N, C-alpha and C positions, 0 to 999 in steps of 0.2 A: 333682346333678352332683358327681363326685368331684374331688379335686385334680388338675388337668390341667397343672400347671406342670412343665416339663422343666428342672430346676435345672442350672446349669453345674456340671460336676464339679470345676471349679477354685475353686468357692466356698469361703470368702469371697474376693472379688476384691481387696478393700482392707481392711486392718486399721488401727487407730489408730496403730500403730508405723510404718506405711509412709510417713507424711508427717511433716515437721518441724513443731514448734510455730510459731505466727506470730511470737512474740516470746520472748526469753529469760525464764525464770521461770515459764512456763506449760507444762502438759503436755496432750497430746491425750487426752481421755477417751473420745470416741466419734466415729465417722463415721456420718452418717445420711442417708437419704432423698435421693438425688441427683436433680436434673433432668437430662435427657438431650437432646442435639441433635447435628446434624452441621454441620461447619464445616471448610473447607479440606481436604476429602476424608477427614476423620477423624471418629470418634465421640468426643464430649466428654461429660463429666459435670461438673455444678456441685454439689459436695458440701457438705452442712452439716457443718462441723467444730466440735465442742464442746470447749472448752478450760477448764481450771481451774488454779489454782496448786497446787503440791505440798502435800499435807496433813500435818499433824503430830498426834500423839496427843493426844486430849482436846479438839480444836478442829475446827471446820469453817471453811474459807475459800473465798471465791468472788469472781469479778471483776465489776465494773460498768464500763461504758464511759462516760466523761465528756468534757468539752471538752478536758481536758489529757491524755487517753489513758485507759489502763486503771487503775482503782483497785481494790485488794484489800481486802476486808473479812474479818475473822476473828472468830469468836464461839466462846466456850467451849460445849462440848456439854452442860454442866450448867447453863447459863444458863436460868432458869425462863421467860424470854420467848421461848425458841427452840422451834420445832416442826419437827423434821427427820426425820419418819417417811417422807417421800417422797424418794427419791434424786434426783428431778428439780427439785423446788420446795421451798423452806423458807419458813417464816413466822417473822418476828422483829419483836416489838413492834408487831404489827398490820399489818405490811407483808409482801408476798410478794417473794421473790427467787429467781432461777434459780441452781442450784448450779454452772452452767457458763455460759460466754459463747460464742455461736456466730457464726461468720462463714462465708462461702461461698468455696470453693476450686475452681479449675478443674484438671481432669486430662483427658488425651486418650489415644486408643488407635488403632492401625492395624487391630486385629483385634476390637475390642469386648470383649476379655478382659483384656489386659495394659495397665494404665494408668500414666501417668507425668505429672509436672507439667512443662508446657512453660515455656521461658524467655520473658520479656517480657510475660507476662499477669498482671494484678494480682489479688490476692484482694479480695473485697468485704466490707467491714465496716460495722457500723452507723454511721449518720450522724444526729446530732441527738437531741433528747430523746425522740422517739417510737421510737428504736431503741437506747436505752441499755442494754438487756439483751440485745442481739444481733439478728441476722437469721437466719431459718431456712427450711428446706424450700422451696427455689426450684423453680418450674415455669417452663419455657421454651416460648414459642410464637413461631414465625417467620411473620411476615405481611408480604408485599410488601417483602422485603429487610431488614426490621427485626426484631430479636429483642426480645420483650417478656418481662421477668423479673418475675414476681409471687412474692412471698415473705412470710413471716410476720415482721412487725415487732413486737418485744417491748420493753416498758418498764413502768415503774410505772403508766403510764396504761392499760395493758391490752395486748391482743393484736389487731393489725389487719393489713391487707394493704398492703404497700408495692409500688411499681413503679419499675423502672429499665429503660431501653431502650438498645440498642447496635446497631451494625452491624458492628463489627470486634472486639469483646470486649476492647478496650483503652481506649476512651473511652465513658463512660456518662452518660446524662442521668437525673438523679434526679427523679422526679415526686411524691415524697412518699407519704403515706398515701392511697390511693385508696378504701379502704373502712375505716371506723373500727372500733374495738373494739365488741363482741368478735367477731372474724371471722378466718377463715383458710381454707386449702385452696382457693385461687383458681386456676383453670385457664382460660386464655383459648383459645377456639376458634382454630385456625390458618387460618381462612378467614372472610371476612365473609359474612353471610347477609342477602340483600336490602339490601345496602349498610350493614349494621350489624355492629358488633363484639358478640360474645356471650362470656359467661364463667360458669363455675360457681363458687360460693363457699359457705362454711359459717358462718352466724351460730351463736352458741351461746346457749342459753336455760338459765337456772338454775332456772326455775320453770315457768311456763306455756309450752307448746310443747315443743321438743326440739332436739337437735343434728342438723339436717336439711340436705340439699343444696338450694341455691337457684340460680336462673338470673337473670342480669342482662344488660342490653344497654347499648350505648354508641355515640355518634356518632363518637368519636375514640380509643377504647381507654383513656381516662384518666378521663372523667366517666361514672359508671355509675348507672343507674336502672331503672325498670320491673321491679322484683324479683318473682320468682315462686317459690313453694315447690315444689320439683320432686320430691324423693325423701325419704321419711321412714324412720325406724327401724321395725323390726318386732318386736313383743313375742314373747318366747320364741324368738328367732332368733339366729343368729350375729352379726347387725347390730342388736341390740336397744337399745344404749345410744347409739351415735353412728355417723354415716356421714360420709364426706368424699371429695371428688373426688381422683383421681390426677392424671395428666398431661392434656394437651389431648385432647379427644375425637377419635376416629379416624373419618374419613369412609369409609363403606362404602355399597354399593348399597342395603342395607336401612335405613340410617339412621346417625346419629352414635353410635358405640360408645364408652362410657366405662368405664374400669377404675376402681373405687372401693374404698376401704377401709371396713370395718365393725368395730365392737368390741362385745363383749358385757359382761355384768356382772362377768365374771372378768378383764376387761382383756385379753382375747385379741383380737388384730387379724388379720383375714383379708382376702382380696381377693375382690371380686365384679365384676359388670358390669351395665350397663343400656344401653338403646337409646332414642335420641331421634329425632323426625321430622326429616328433612333440611331441610325448608323452614320448619318451625316447631318449634325445639328446646324450646319450652315444653310440647310434647306427649310424655309418657313412653309409649313403645310396649311395652317388655318389660324384664324384669329376671331375673337369676339367682336361683333359689330357694336354692341352696346355694353355698358359696364355690368359686371356681376355684383358690384357693391358701390353704392352711392351714399355720400354722407347725408343721413336723414335724421338720425337720433340727435337729441339735444346736445349730448356730450361730443358729437361729431361736428355739429354746426357752430358751436360756441366754445371758445377756449383761447389759448394763446395765439393761435392762428387758425381760424375757423374754416369750415367747409372742407375738412381733410379726413380721409381714411388712407393710411399708408402702412404697408406691411413689408417686412423683410424676415419674417419667421413663421413657420408652420410645422405642425406635427401630423403625420399621416397615420390613419388607423383603418386599413382596408379601403373602402370607398369613402370613408369620412376624412375630410381635411379640416383640421382645426387651425384657423388662421389667427395669429396674434398680431395686433395692429395698434398703431398710435392713432388716437382720435384728437382732432383739433390741435395737434402739436402740444398736447398737455397731459393726457391720461392714456393708460394701457388697457386695451379691451380684447375680447375674443369673439370669434364667430365660427360657425360650422358651415361647411359646404359639402355637397356631394360631388365627387370627382366625375362620376358618370354624367351628372346633370351639366356640369361645366363643359364636358366634351361634346355633349349633344348640342350645345349652343354655339359651337364654333362654326365659322363659315370658311370654306376653302378659299385660298388666295391664289 
């Protein structure tokens, strides 16, 4: 299957300079991987905003969220205890730190292309020790009038899945970490199946096993169990190193259609799709052999971390699927797909 994404000609839709920093003294480094939903007749994105303090020559400085607010740490680049080869994560004296601190920011649009920050809606920041390095990559599922926000909670304890719920996007209930480290890419189905909640998630393995997509079920959307390994990486393929779920699966007559990301050994991130049984989502029915979207545009190839298209948000309009995605870990973009075209490209497993 060739790249079948119809990219918005207005891309990038949002740049780091389009939003103000959350507090004085910080600068927005990147806008990444928005969740998407409809509310009050508009299309909304909940964007991961990565911030850091201004840098000075010969040093690297980064923020950490504590009980008294944001604390800035600064380290000399010639410090022998510093490993700063990765622009996203540094290692210092045996500990890992993120080079930026992420929070979640709401923007909305009347046309799905031109977005602005509405008044009266809060930004979401990390809360507590398990979110001290920030919260990232929010996915939104609306179920029976409640919005479920699953996101990556990052701290020195590791990377896990946090959950908050809301009905009005102004008041939120924090349910804490619902899946402990190391786990991320959690997408809840927007419909109960046989009275149970279901979700995709991605544990990470450093040795035995791999970075695979799993399925979990729950009686209440908060407590999860009955985990099943669903989708694995494929050797010598575009998704050979890791796979992870995008947004909530899409209900079709053929089954639950999921858009997912895959990465190879060259750290190139593409998008593909797979199909699950409607009544038993633990049954994998089909999968794309080739990506449905490959980083090819300049804004996807070059940025904070290039060769990346990564989505965890989409809006469905009949057969049209508008996918909002992060490009090169720096800007927010949009693309249109035909659901029927994606389904036709699936190969039975």
